[in-house]
Backbone as a chain_set.jsonl record, in Angstrom:
{"seq": "XXXXXXXXXXXXXXXXXXXXXXXXXXXXXXXXXXXXXXXXXXXXXXXXXXXXXXXXXXXXXXXXXXXXXXXXXXXXXXXXXXXXXXXXXXXXXXXXXXXXXXXXXXXXXXXXXXXXXXXXXXXXXXXXXXXXXXXXXXXXXXXXXXXXXXXXXXXXXXXXXXXXXXXXXXXXXXXXXXXXXXXXXXXXXXXXXXXXXXXXXXXXXXXXXXXXXXXXXXXXXXXXX", "coords": {"N": [[16.377, -18.617, 3.339], [19.191, -20.452, 2.49], [21.196, -21.657, -0.333], [22.063, -24.293, 0.168], [20.246, -25.19, 2.099], [17.894, -24.957, 0.632], [18.44, -26.849, -1.339], [18.292, -29.248, 0.115], [15.545, -29.374, 0.757], [14.5, -29.556, -1.825], [15.602, -31.988, -2.682], [14.311, -33.776, -0.923], [11.661, -33.463, -1.749], [11.83, -34.436, -4.367], [12.499, -37.089, -3.841], [10.114, -38.085, -2.841], [8.51, -37.937, -5.098], [9.89, -39.477, -6.968], [10.819, -42.258, -6.034], [12.645, -44.28, -6.763], [15.703, -43.724, -7.907], [16.718, -44.13, -10.752], [18.951, -44.789, -13.447], [18.054, -43.974, -16.741], [19.002, -45.338, -18.911], [19.446, -48.564, -20.271], [21.291, -51.313, -19.146], [23.528, -54.064, -18.411], [26.1, -54.624, -17.803], [29.253, -53.156, -16.829], [30.727, -51.942, -18.938], [28.76, -51.84, -20.845], [27.06, -49.845, -19.893], [28.779, -47.665, -20.149], [28.971, -47.577, -22.952], [26.282, -47.122, -23.653], [25.856, -44.576, -22.563], [27.61, -43.088, -24.111], [26.356, -43.308, -26.603], [24.113, -41.827, -26.077], [24.639, -39.137, -26.4], [23.461, -36.175, -27.766], [21.122, -37.488, -28.393], [18.078, -39.251, -27.658], [17.381, -41.029, -24.6], [15.475, -42.982, -24.891], [15.672, -43.722, -27.609], [18.272, -44.767, -27.592], [17.902, -46.989, -25.926], [16.369, -48.533, -27.591], [18.178, -49.254, -29.502], [20.396, -50.523, -28.274], [19.827, -53.281, -27.424], [20.056, -55.008, -29.749], [22.638, -54.334, -30.454], [24.174, -55.168, -28.226], [23.601, -57.846, -28.314], [24.768, -58.642, -30.696], [27.444, -58.113, -30.147], [28.47, -59.621, -27.622], [30.364, -59.559, -25.58], [33.064, -57.797, -23.939], [35.428, -58.241, -25.265], [34.49, -58.88, -27.801], [33.484, -56.416, -28.681], [35.887, -54.984, -28.733], [37.181, -56.173, -30.836], [35.582, -55.598, -32.936], [34.34, -54.742, -36.205], [34.417, -51.492, -37.142], [32.699, -50.374, -39.019], [30.517, -52.098, -38.966], [29.539, -51.657, -36.407], [28.832, -48.999, -36.74], [26.633, -49.267, -38.461], [24.768, -50.455, -36.794], [24.321, -48.532, -34.843], [23.449, -46.36, -36.136], [21.015, -44.863, -36.106], [21.205, -43.348, -33.842], [22.519, -41.047, -34.34], [25.397, -39.038, -35.25], [26.935, -41.253, -35.768], [29.326, -42.297, -36.804], [31.458, -41.183, -35.291], [30.667, -42.071, -32.774], [30.667, -44.901, -33.022], [33.377, -45.379, -33.581], [34.563, -44.419, -31.188], [33.45, -46.187, -29.324], [34.551, -48.713, -30.003], [37.322, -48.163, -29.745], [37.441, -47.39, -27.045], [36.684, -49.756, -25.754], [38.795, -51.384, -26.496], [40.82, -50.08, -25.089], [39.98, -50.487, -22.457], [40.466, -53.225, -22.188], [43.208, -53.324, -22.714], [44.474, -51.49, -20.95], [43.122, -51.371, -18.497], [42.457, -53.787, -17.327], [40.113, -54.922, -18.277], [37.892, -53.742, -17.123], [35.669, -51.032, -16.355], [37.223, -48.113, -15.311], [37.563, -46.621, -11.982], [38.084, -43.977, -11.36], [38.038, -40.441, -11.912], [40.161, -39.357, -13.389], [41.211, -41.565, -14.819], [38.965, -42.386, -16.289], [38.518, -40.218, -17.993], [40.447, -40.567, -19.876], [39.511, -42.355, -21.663], [38.333, -42.855, -24.969], [35.835, -40.667, -26.148], [34.704, -40.215, -23.664], [33.675, -37.813, -21.465], [33.326, -35.392, -18.8], [30.64, -35.54, -18.018], [29.807, -38.174, -18.722], [31.735, -39.575, -17.23], [31.136, -38.83, -14.556], [28.568, -39.947, -14.333], [29.15, -42.684, -14.611], [30.847, -43.071, -12.403], [29.086, -42.521, -10.298], [26.935, -44.371, -10.704], [28.117, -46.898, -11.055], [30.019, -47.124, -9.021], [29.168, -45.715, -6.818], [30.302, -43.264, -6.051], [30.685, -40.51, -3.967], [29.462, -37.177, -4.56], [29.169, -37.197, -7.304], [28.208, -35.511, -9.964], [26.002, -35.16, -12.509], [25.635, -33.278, -15.192], [23.332, -32.842, -17.302], [21.17, -31.679, -19.988], [18.604, -31.335, -18.842], [19.211, -31.115, -16.096], [20.863, -28.817, -16.051], [19.083, -26.852, -17.008], [16.841, -26.944, -15.2], [17.989, -26.63, -12.652], [18.939, -24.064, -12.835], [16.521, -22.631, -12.914], [15.608, -23.229, -10.375], [17.359, -21.892, -8.82], [19.601, -23.059, -7.79], [21.898, -22.953, -9.173], [23.692, -20.341, -10.939], [22.383, -20.036, -13.274], [23.975, -20.719, -15.351], [24.895, -22.114, -18.513], [26.969, -23.703, -19.01], [28.246, -26.868, -18.688], [30.419, -27.659, -17.015], [30.698, -25.527, -15.217], [28.172, -25.578, -14.074], [28.274, -28.076, -12.808], [30.303, -27.566, -10.919], [29.062, -25.58, -9.338], [26.83, -26.959, -8.345], [28.063, -28.962, -6.87], [28.846, -27.48, -4.703], [26.542, -27.086, -3.247], [24.97, -29.395, -3.018], [24.479, -32.283, -0.944], [27.134, -34.555, -0.864], [26.615, -37.354, -0.857], [24.111, -37.489, -1.939], [24.194, -36.604, -4.498], [24.392, -38.032, -7.029], [21.94, -39.486, -7.202], [20.191, -37.328, -7.03], [20.626, -36.057, -9.504], [19.697, -38.006, -11.317], [17.007, -38.02, -10.569], [16.248, -35.411, -11.2], [16.396, -35.499, -13.97], [14.309, -37.315, -14.498], [12.205, -35.75, -13.555], [12.354, -33.608, -15.289], [11.473, -34.752, -17.619], [8.929, -35.692, -17.015], [7.435, -33.644, -15.771], [8.57, -30.908, -15.545], [8.971, -29.978, -18.316], [10.789, -28.742, -21.165], [9.403, -27.34, -23.165], [6.709, -27.102, -22.331], [6.194, -26.682, -19.3], [4.632, -28.223, -16.484], [3.618, -26.465, -14.284], [1.615, -26.159, -12.336], [1.255, -28.629, -11.168], [3.65, -29.248, -10.083], [5.946, -30.356, -7.741], [8.143, -28.924, -7.036], [7.579, -26.318, -7.4], [7.303, -24.259, -5.344], [9.927, -23.512, -4.975], [10.781, -22.452, -7.294], [11.689, -19.945, -9.546], [10.301, -19.343, -11.876], [7.718, -19.956, -11.227], [7.133, -18.7, -8.777], [7.535, -16.078, -9.345], [9.71, -14.65, -8.632], [12.88, -13.056, -9.369], [14.559, -14.731, -11.923], [17.541, -16.706, -12.224], [20.033, -15.232, -14.173], [21.113, -16.515, -17.211], [24.433, -17.515, -17.51], [27.1, -16.784, -19.771], [28.341, -19.338, -21.78], [29.617, -22.493, -22.957], [27.626, -25.119, -24.338], [26.575, -28.536, -24.215], [28.689, -31.434, -24.625], [29.928, -34.497, -23.341]], "CA": [[16.865, -19.966, 3.065], [20.336, -20.427, 1.582], [21.126, -22.668, -1.389], [22.205, -25.637, 0.719], [18.963, -25.53, 2.718], [16.943, -25.157, -0.46], [18.77, -28.119, -1.987], [17.771, -30.336, 0.95], [14.092, -29.42, 0.559], [14.253, -30.034, -3.189], [15.949, -33.412, -2.69], [13.25, -34.524, -0.239], [10.478, -33.446, -2.616], [12.088, -35.343, -5.495], [12.454, -38.466, -3.34], [8.708, -38.48, -2.748], [7.974, -38.085, -6.458], [10.641, -40.497, -7.715], [11.511, -43.045, -5.001], [13.769, -45.016, -7.34], [16.526, -42.824, -8.736], [17.382, -45.051, -11.67], [19.399, -44.313, -14.753], [17.082, -44.36, -17.774], [19.668, -46.178, -19.909], [19.434, -49.971, -19.899], [22.571, -52.03, -19.292], [23.749, -55.103, -17.415], [27.531, -54.697, -17.525], [29.827, -51.823, -16.677], [31.077, -51.359, -20.236], [27.517, -51.558, -21.564], [26.607, -48.517, -19.47], [29.674, -46.716, -20.807], [28.575, -47.495, -24.362], [24.959, -46.506, -23.737], [25.98, -43.138, -22.303], [28.233, -42.487, -25.309], [25.333, -43.228, -27.644], [23.063, -40.881, -25.69], [25.006, -37.766, -26.753], [22.613, -35.626, -28.826], [20.145, -38.525, -28.726], [17.241, -39.55, -26.502], [17.605, -42.31, -23.944], [14.524, -43.938, -25.476], [16.261, -44.217, -28.844], [19.418, -45.611, -27.229], [17.383, -48.259, -25.401], [15.89, -49.319, -28.727], [19.327, -49.67, -30.3], [21.39, -51.338, -27.567], [19.618, -54.736, -27.365], [20.659, -55.66, -30.91], [24.084, -54.082, -30.396], [24.778, -56.026, -27.209], [23.455, -59.232, -28.746], [25.77, -58.889, -31.74], [28.76, -58.08, -29.498], [28.049, -59.976, -26.258], [31.449, -59.427, -24.61], [33.977, -56.679, -24.139], [36.377, -58.658, -26.3], [33.812, -58.79, -29.091], [33.474, -55.006, -29.054], [37.256, -54.564, -29.025], [37.568, -56.755, -32.113], [34.506, -55.323, -33.889], [34.507, -53.903, -37.385], [33.764, -50.215, -36.837], [31.613, -50.172, -39.973], [29.355, -52.857, -38.508], [29.003, -50.919, -35.256], [28.182, -47.817, -37.314], [25.325, -49.652, -39.003], [23.864, -50.787, -35.696], [24.031, -47.354, -34.017], [23.215, -45.268, -37.089], [19.86, -44.029, -35.761], [21.506, -42.52, -32.671], [23.16, -39.812, -34.776], [26.859, -38.941, -35.085], [27.239, -42.677, -35.606], [30.729, -42.608, -37.115], [32.267, -40.845, -34.114], [30.273, -42.923, -31.651], [31.138, -46.263, -33.272], [34.834, -45.382, -33.406], [34.87, -44.264, -29.77], [33.063, -47.411, -28.618], [35.55, -49.759, -30.259], [38.6, -47.749, -29.157], [37.32, -47.41, -25.584], [36.69, -51.151, -25.321], [40.174, -51.84, -26.638], [41.599, -49.497, -23.994], [39.603, -51.171, -21.222], [41.189, -54.5, -22.14], [44.656, -53.118, -22.747], [45.022, -50.665, -19.877], [42.367, -51.366, -17.24], [42.084, -55.126, -16.889], [38.793, -55.319, -18.742], [36.8, -53.145, -16.338], [35.578, -49.578, -16.402], [37.963, -47.609, -14.147], [36.762, -45.983, -10.944], [38.556, -42.633, -11.046], [37.784, -39.456, -12.946], [41.353, -39.226, -14.225], [41.303, -42.707, -15.737], [37.813, -42.377, -17.182], [38.654, -39.171, -19.004], [41.387, -41.014, -20.901], [38.802, -43.22, -22.601], [37.754, -42.13, -26.104], [34.413, -40.341, -26.076], [34.251, -40.022, -22.288], [33.905, -36.518, -20.854], [32.979, -35.338, -17.38], [29.255, -35.995, -17.811], [29.837, -39.635, -18.73], [32.556, -40.049, -16.117], [30.382, -38.673, -13.318], [27.489, -40.932, -14.303], [29.743, -43.996, -14.351], [31.335, -43.102, -11.021], [27.941, -42.582, -9.403], [26.107, -45.566, -10.878], [28.89, -48.14, -10.919], [30.857, -47.176, -7.822], [28.558, -44.91, -5.754], [31.266, -42.257, -5.605], [29.992, -39.297, -3.527], [29.755, -35.953, -5.298], [29.113, -37.409, -8.751], [27.174, -34.612, -10.461], [25.824, -35.34, -13.951], [24.951, -32.08, -15.683], [22.762, -32.933, -18.639], [20.379, -30.493, -20.325], [17.541, -31.179, -17.852], [19.819, -30.645, -14.858], [21.306, -27.436, -16.243], [17.915, -25.983, -17.162], [15.99, -26.9, -14.017], [18.729, -26.095, -11.502], [18.951, -22.612, -13.01], [15.205, -22.144, -12.497], [15.466, -23.405, -8.935], [18.313, -21.032, -8.129], [20.723, -23.82, -7.233], [23.045, -22.43, -9.913], [23.46, -18.96, -11.368], [21.78, -20.055, -14.599], [24.973, -21.043, -16.367], [24.644, -23.211, -19.454], [28.231, -24.426, -19.107], [28.153, -28.044, -17.821], [31.482, -27.687, -16.002], [30.361, -24.545, -14.185], [26.995, -26.106, -13.389], [28.76, -29.135, -11.923], [31.026, -26.939, -9.811], [28.115, -24.889, -8.468], [26.006, -27.953, -7.652], [28.912, -29.613, -5.862], [28.943, -26.593, -3.542], [25.282, -27.018, -2.494], [24.363, -30.709, -2.841], [25.19, -33.26, -0.116], [27.833, -35.466, -1.79], [26.006, -38.682, -0.924], [22.837, -37.384, -2.636], [24.395, -35.944, -5.79], [24.089, -38.879, -8.177], [20.498, -39.732, -7.23], [19.549, -36.047, -7.335], [20.705, -35.816, -10.947], [18.767, -38.928, -11.976], [15.63, -37.584, -10.29], [16.015, -34.184, -11.957], [16.12, -35.931, -15.348], [12.956, -37.861, -14.501], [11.291, -34.624, -13.358], [12.384, -32.817, -16.515], [10.703, -35.452, -18.648], [7.553, -35.933, -16.609], [6.727, -32.457, -15.286], [9.193, -29.637, -15.947], [9.478, -30.104, -19.677], [11.321, -27.475, -21.677], [8.434, -26.634, -23.991], [5.46, -26.809, -21.636], [6.273, -27.172, -17.926], [3.357, -28.341, -15.772], [3.929, -25.793, -13.02], [0.545, -26.293, -11.355], [1.365, -29.912, -10.475], [5.076, -29.462, -9.815], [6.287, -30.329, -6.316], [9.25, -27.993, -6.829], [7.103, -24.969, -7.718], [7.603, -23.252, -4.315], [11.34, -23.13, -5.028], [11.088, -22.129, -8.688], [11.467, -18.541, -9.894], [9.312, -19.261, -12.945], [6.396, -20.092, -10.619], [6.94, -17.74, -7.689], [7.633, -14.72, -9.852], [10.97, -14.04, -8.211], [13.838, -12.95, -10.482], [15.246, -15.991, -12.246], [18.969, -16.554, -12.468], [20.382, -14.891, -15.548], [22.062, -17.491, -17.76], [25.786, -17.048, -17.778], [27.583, -17.135, -21.109], [29.229, -20.491, -21.728], [29.337, -23.501, -23.965], [26.688, -26.167, -23.989], [26.939, -29.834, -24.767], [29.727, -32.185, -23.942], [29.407, -35.77, -22.861]], "C": [[18.037, -19.904, 2.092], [20.248, -21.604, 0.614], [21.245, -24.092, -0.848], [20.907, -26.097, 1.372], [17.91, -25.801, 1.657], [17.183, -26.51, -1.137], [18.219, -29.3, -1.2], [16.271, -30.487, 0.757], [13.745, -29.974, -0.821], [14.53, -31.533, -3.287], [14.831, -34.238, -2.059], [11.977, -34.564, -1.084], [10.645, -34.414, -3.789], [12.043, -36.804, -5.06], [11.021, -38.976, -3.233], [8.124, -38.745, -4.133], [8.603, -39.253, -7.212], [11.458, -41.33, -6.727], [12.74, -43.789, -5.529], [14.52, -44.108, -8.305], [17.361, -43.666, -9.689], [17.818, -44.355, -12.943], [18.434, -44.839, -15.816], [17.685, -45.282, -18.83], [19.77, -47.61, -19.41], [20.807, -50.612, -20.148], [22.668, -53.07, -18.189], [25.211, -55.21, -17.005], [28.11, -53.292, -17.492], [30.152, -51.179, -18.029], [29.836, -51.081, -21.078], [26.959, -50.197, -21.172], [27.474, -47.441, -20.101], [29.267, -46.5, -22.265], [27.234, -46.782, -24.507], [25.033, -45.0, -23.514], [26.639, -42.445, -23.498], [27.205, -42.333, -26.418], [24.284, -42.16, -27.347], [23.392, -39.428, -26.012], [24.175, -37.297, -27.94], [21.587, -36.646, -29.32], [19.317, -38.803, -27.482], [17.604, -40.909, -25.903], [16.68, -43.378, -24.524], [15.09, -44.548, -26.758], [17.437, -45.15, -28.54], [18.937, -46.972, -26.749], [16.762, -49.132, -26.491], [17.04, -49.933, -29.52], [20.203, -50.691, -29.577], [21.074, -52.835, -27.49], [20.263, -55.481, -28.533], [22.179, -55.493, -30.899], [24.758, -55.024, -29.413], [24.609, -57.514, -27.528], [24.512, -59.59, -29.798], [27.171, -58.939, -31.154], [28.554, -58.349, -28.009], [29.13, -59.837, -25.191], [32.274, -58.192, -24.918], [34.973, -57.003, -25.247], [35.762, -58.549, -27.692], [33.75, -57.349, -29.575], [34.871, -54.543, -29.465], [37.721, -55.059, -30.39], [36.587, -56.401, -33.237], [34.977, -54.509, -35.076], [33.723, -52.617, -37.122], [32.575, -49.968, -37.763], [30.352, -50.924, -39.55], [28.709, -52.191, -37.3], [28.267, -49.675, -35.741], [26.772, -48.146, -37.789], [24.307, -49.894, -37.895], [23.464, -49.559, -34.882], [23.651, -46.144, -34.866], [22.108, -44.326, -36.636], [20.092, -43.151, -34.537], [22.165, -41.195, -33.061], [24.652, -39.813, -34.476], [27.478, -40.335, -34.974], [28.695, -43.021, -35.905], [31.628, -42.341, -35.914], [31.95, -41.788, -32.958], [30.791, -44.348, -31.825], [32.645, -46.365, -33.065], [35.207, -45.314, -31.927], [34.553, -45.533, -28.99], [34.125, -48.49, -28.784], [36.885, -49.404, -29.598], [38.561, -47.799, -27.634], [37.355, -48.841, -25.059], [38.087, -51.762, -25.456], [41.032, -51.331, -25.482], [41.255, -50.157, -22.66], [40.352, -52.486, -21.08], [42.686, -54.299, -21.992], [45.196, -52.472, -21.467], [44.34, -50.821, -18.52], [41.835, -52.738, -16.827], [40.683, -55.541, -17.249], [37.641, -54.782, -17.913], [36.819, -51.629, -16.495], [36.261, -49.019, -15.164], [37.076, -46.8, -13.206], [37.298, -44.629, -10.495], [38.261, -41.704, -12.22], [38.96, -39.375, -13.913], [41.442, -40.345, -15.254], [40.151, -42.701, -16.74], [37.965, -41.367, -18.309], [39.675, -39.517, -20.084], [40.706, -41.872, -21.964], [38.206, -42.398, -23.742], [36.257, -41.901, -25.932], [33.873, -40.098, -24.687], [34.672, -38.634, -21.799], [33.418, -36.54, -19.42], [31.557, -35.829, -17.109], [29.211, -37.517, -17.739], [30.594, -40.169, -17.524], [31.798, -39.945, -14.794], [29.259, -39.69, -13.217], [28.039, -42.319, -13.982], [30.229, -44.117, -12.914], [30.178, -43.245, -10.037], [27.191, -43.896, -9.481], [26.872, -46.862, -10.639], [29.579, -48.254, -9.563], [30.326, -46.342, -6.659], [29.531, -43.888, -5.177], [30.513, -40.992, -5.198], [30.394, -38.088, -4.379], [29.745, -36.107, -6.797], [27.924, -36.623, -9.312], [27.125, -34.696, -11.981], [24.991, -34.183, -14.488], [24.511, -32.259, -17.129], [21.862, -31.715, -18.866], [19.25, -30.255, -19.323], [18.096, -30.575, -16.564], [20.211, -29.175, -14.967], [20.111, -26.493, -16.266], [17.141, -25.833, -15.857], [16.722, -26.311, -12.813], [18.901, -24.582, -11.608], [17.638, -21.999, -12.553], [15.035, -22.183, -10.988], [16.421, -22.524, -8.136], [19.437, -21.788, -7.453], [22.025, -23.472, -7.954], [22.725, -20.999, -10.321], [22.832, -18.882, -12.761], [22.75, -20.365, -15.707], [24.516, -22.185, -17.254], [25.895, -24.066, -19.648], [28.186, -25.626, -18.163], [29.202, -28.075, -16.717], [31.187, -26.715, -14.865], [29.143, -24.984, -13.389], [27.407, -27.179, -12.386], [29.444, -28.534, -10.702], [30.065, -26.289, -8.814], [27.22, -25.869, -7.708], [26.808, -28.708, -6.598], [28.956, -28.797, -4.573], [27.682, -26.614, -2.683], [24.641, -28.377, -2.236], [25.148, -31.548, -1.834], [25.849, -34.297, -1.027], [27.151, -36.815, -1.955], [24.673, -38.679, -1.674], [22.997, -36.974, -4.1], [23.961, -36.793, -6.976], [22.59, -39.118, -8.309], [19.724, -38.457, -7.55], [19.518, -35.816, -8.839], [19.784, -36.753, -11.719], [17.324, -38.467, -11.78], [15.297, -36.301, -11.056], [15.702, -34.516, -13.421], [14.699, -36.471, -15.446], [11.924, -36.739, -14.393], [11.219, -33.761, -14.629], [11.595, -33.448, -17.64], [9.222, -35.536, -18.302], [6.775, -34.663, -16.304], [7.314, -31.167, -15.842], [9.826, -29.771, -17.327], [9.901, -28.738, -20.206], [10.254, -26.669, -22.402], [7.173, -26.237, -23.233], [5.511, -27.376, -20.22], [4.907, -27.163, -17.242], [3.512, -27.772, -14.368], [2.876, -26.042, -11.949], [0.59, -27.623, -10.607], [2.815, -30.266, -10.139], [5.372, -29.324, -8.332], [7.41, -29.351, -6.0], [8.84, -26.541, -7.068], [7.426, -23.935, -6.632], [9.048, -22.758, -4.333], [11.743, -22.558, -6.381], [10.734, -20.681, -9.022], [10.398, -18.386, -10.968], [7.893, -19.327, -12.396], [6.123, -19.0, -9.589], [6.969, -16.292, -8.161], [8.87, -13.981, -9.392], [11.914, -13.971, -9.403], [14.573, -14.266, -10.687], [16.706, -15.719, -12.514], [19.213, -16.228, -13.936], [21.388, -15.896, -16.07], [23.418, -16.849, -18.006], [26.211, -17.501, -19.16], [28.542, -18.303, -20.98], [28.826, -21.491, -22.763], [28.288, -24.45, -23.432], [27.19, -27.471, -24.594], [28.046, -30.488, -24.0], [29.143, -33.459, -23.371], [30.459, -36.427, -21.975]], "O": [[17.903, -19.367, 0.992], [19.351, -22.44, 0.716], [20.591, -25.001, -1.358], [20.507, -27.252, 1.223], [17.133, -26.749, 1.764], [16.235, -27.225, -1.465], [17.726, -30.258, -1.795], [15.774, -31.603, 0.609], [12.812, -30.763, -0.965], [13.764, -32.263, -3.915], [14.447, -35.278, -2.594], [11.292, -35.587, -1.127], [9.707, -35.123, -4.155], [11.599, -37.664, -5.82], [10.746, -40.146, -3.498], [7.335, -39.673, -4.312], [7.937, -39.931, -7.994], [12.665, -41.126, -6.599], [13.747, -43.914, -4.833], [14.025, -43.774, -9.381], [18.552, -43.887, -9.466], [17.146, -43.455, -13.446], [18.046, -46.007, -15.791], [16.95, -45.939, -19.566], [20.137, -47.845, -18.259], [21.394, -50.466, -21.22], [21.987, -52.979, -17.168], [25.53, -55.814, -15.981], [27.537, -52.357, -18.05], [29.878, -49.997, -18.233], [29.85, -50.191, -21.929], [26.44, -49.472, -22.021], [26.961, -46.413, -20.544], [29.227, -45.367, -22.744], [27.071, -45.935, -25.386], [24.352, -44.234, -24.196], [26.258, -41.329, -23.852], [27.193, -41.312, -27.106], [23.64, -41.647, -28.262], [22.52, -38.566, -25.909], [24.174, -37.933, -28.994], [21.229, -36.67, -30.498], [19.798, -38.611, -26.366], [18.068, -41.811, -26.6], [17.062, -44.543, -24.634], [14.994, -45.757, -26.965], [17.575, -46.202, -29.164], [19.503, -47.998, -27.126], [16.645, -50.346, -26.32], [16.895, -50.992, -30.129], [20.701, -51.627, -30.203], [22.019, -53.624, -27.492], [20.945, -56.483, -28.321], [22.914, -56.402, -31.287], [25.793, -55.614, -29.723], [25.391, -58.343, -27.062], [25.072, -60.686, -29.791], [28.004, -59.722, -31.612], [28.472, -57.41, -27.217], [28.837, -59.986, -24.004], [32.195, -57.621, -26.005], [35.316, -56.146, -26.062], [36.438, -58.169, -28.648], [33.943, -57.089, -30.762], [35.021, -53.796, -30.432], [38.564, -54.427, -31.027], [36.752, -56.86, -34.368], [35.893, -53.693, -34.967], [32.512, -52.654, -36.907], [31.56, -49.417, -37.338], [29.241, -50.436, -39.756], [27.484, -52.161, -37.178], [27.205, -49.333, -35.22], [25.833, -47.389, -37.544], [23.127, -49.575, -38.043], [22.384, -49.539, -34.291], [23.545, -45.03, -34.354], [22.245, -43.11, -36.769], [19.262, -42.297, -34.225], [22.349, -40.319, -32.215], [25.113, -40.5, -33.564], [28.408, -40.564, -34.201], [29.239, -43.951, -35.31], [32.462, -43.174, -35.56], [32.849, -42.247, -32.252], [31.301, -44.939, -30.874], [33.134, -47.314, -32.453], [36.067, -46.064, -31.466], [35.306, -45.914, -28.093], [34.547, -49.108, -27.806], [37.507, -50.255, -28.961], [39.535, -48.206, -27.0], [37.982, -49.112, -24.035], [38.503, -52.563, -24.619], [41.871, -52.064, -24.958], [42.135, -50.363, -21.825], [40.818, -52.83, -19.994], [43.349, -55.013, -21.239], [46.25, -52.864, -20.965], [44.912, -50.445, -17.497], [40.873, -52.832, -16.065], [40.111, -56.418, -16.602], [36.53, -55.306, -17.986], [37.866, -51.029, -16.737], [35.911, -49.416, -14.053], [35.99, -46.355, -13.577], [37.008, -44.178, -9.387], [38.239, -42.132, -13.374], [38.764, -39.329, -15.127], [41.719, -40.095, -16.427], [40.356, -42.985, -17.92], [37.582, -41.635, -19.447], [39.756, -38.828, -21.1], [41.262, -42.09, -23.041], [37.628, -41.34, -23.494], [35.508, -42.825, -25.613], [32.688, -39.8, -24.537], [35.86, -38.32, -21.728], [33.125, -37.608, -18.883], [31.302, -36.463, -16.085], [28.644, -38.083, -16.804], [30.143, -41.111, -16.871], [31.82, -40.883, -13.997], [29.015, -40.241, -12.143], [27.461, -43.047, -13.174], [30.042, -45.154, -12.28], [30.269, -43.994, -9.064], [26.845, -44.479, -8.454], [26.328, -47.814, -10.081], [29.708, -49.35, -9.018], [30.972, -46.27, -5.615], [29.576, -43.674, -3.965], [29.767, -40.446, -6.011], [31.526, -37.997, -4.854], [30.257, -35.242, -7.507], [26.773, -37.029, -9.151], [28.091, -34.346, -12.66], [23.783, -34.121, -14.262], [25.221, -31.878, -18.06], [21.805, -30.821, -18.021], [18.96, -29.108, -18.983], [17.52, -29.639, -16.01], [19.921, -28.383, -14.071], [20.129, -25.449, -15.613], [16.82, -24.716, -15.452], [16.125, -25.566, -12.035], [18.997, -23.894, -10.592], [17.634, -20.968, -11.882], [14.411, -21.305, -10.393], [16.303, -22.423, -6.915], [20.154, -21.224, -6.627], [23.115, -23.67, -7.418], [21.624, -20.505, -10.079], [22.755, -17.807, -13.356], [22.396, -20.286, -16.883], [23.836, -23.106, -16.803], [25.863, -25.053, -20.383], [28.097, -25.437, -16.95], [28.901, -28.478, -15.594], [31.397, -27.034, -13.695], [29.084, -24.788, -12.176], [26.939, -27.185, -11.247], [29.186, -28.954, -9.574], [30.227, -26.428, -7.602], [26.889, -25.628, -6.547], [26.275, -29.054, -5.544], [29.088, -29.354, -3.482], [27.723, -26.211, -1.52], [23.835, -28.5, -1.313], [26.379, -31.53, -1.864], [25.174, -34.866, -1.885], [27.109, -37.363, -3.057], [24.155, -39.743, -2.012], [22.027, -36.999, -4.857], [23.232, -36.312, -7.842], [22.028, -38.974, -9.394], [18.719, -38.499, -8.26], [18.488, -35.421, -9.385], [19.152, -36.329, -12.686], [16.518, -38.516, -12.709], [14.166, -36.135, -11.511], [14.843, -33.883, -14.034], [13.965, -36.126, -16.372], [10.891, -36.775, -15.062], [10.157, -33.253, -14.989], [11.099, -32.747, -18.522], [8.365, -35.461, -19.182], [5.571, -34.608, -16.554], [6.626, -30.418, -16.535], [11.044, -29.69, -17.483], [9.418, -27.706, -19.741], [10.204, -25.447, -22.268], [6.625, -25.158, -23.462], [4.937, -28.433, -19.959], [4.127, -26.224, -17.398], [3.534, -28.513, -13.386], [3.212, -26.127, -10.767], [0.021, -27.736, -9.521], [3.154, -31.432, -9.94], [5.081, -28.29, -7.732], [7.613, -28.986, -4.842], [9.667, -25.636, -6.952], [7.796, -22.812, -6.976], [9.354, -21.707, -3.77], [12.906, -22.217, -6.594], [9.603, -20.248, -8.801], [9.665, -17.397, -10.968], [6.962, -18.817, -13.02], [5.026, -18.445, -9.533], [6.491, -15.393, -7.47], [9.059, -12.811, -9.726], [11.767, -14.743, -10.351], [15.133, -14.837, -9.751], [17.074, -14.638, -12.973], [18.664, -16.876, -14.828], [22.421, -16.113, -15.437], [23.528, -15.79, -18.624], [25.717, -18.511, -19.659], [29.459, -18.266, -20.16], [27.778, -21.344, -23.391], [28.091, -24.567, -22.222], [28.127, -27.48, -25.392], [28.315, -30.135, -22.851], [27.982, -33.487, -22.963], [30.234, -37.52, -21.456]]}, "num_chains": 1, "name": "protein.A"}
């Protein structure tokens, strides 16, 4: 079985386990999702979802965020960590959306990467969730870790390399949902500290369970948003 065939089997198994491939971050507007993803860097989605209701109530429009006092945003997002950088990026990005993009989150990778605080991970998530762009691969820590175990990648820890390798094996129309389901699976079953291999639907494809040689992690940077 080659990697593309394996990917299809894994996708079907994940669909049975997680029928709704939903983003864990709560939002109602396009810019709110952008903000929530920025806050999620080095922070749990659960923490972000606790913080954003008050944040979005205090700044109910894009214009309100663009005009916000950065210090006030800092206070509201403080518990998400790296709050100074995140607050600054949020205000600057909202200003850019109004100034350069007609008040909407753009729908191309090139434009998204111009926004403060937006890297490929955030851009891919926005493209997939907001615009259903095929081939949107979101390589977070769960995706990188589990796809290495499954042999869909060579074990690289570099998000850019992981994205490139997954693009080569995932059906483009399934990529975004696959990444959401992998995150759900990483939280519910294949946790980093204590994976529940005996009840894992992906165990037949996993080197850690089958005893086959696992992909050796390639040297590369981690992180990035």
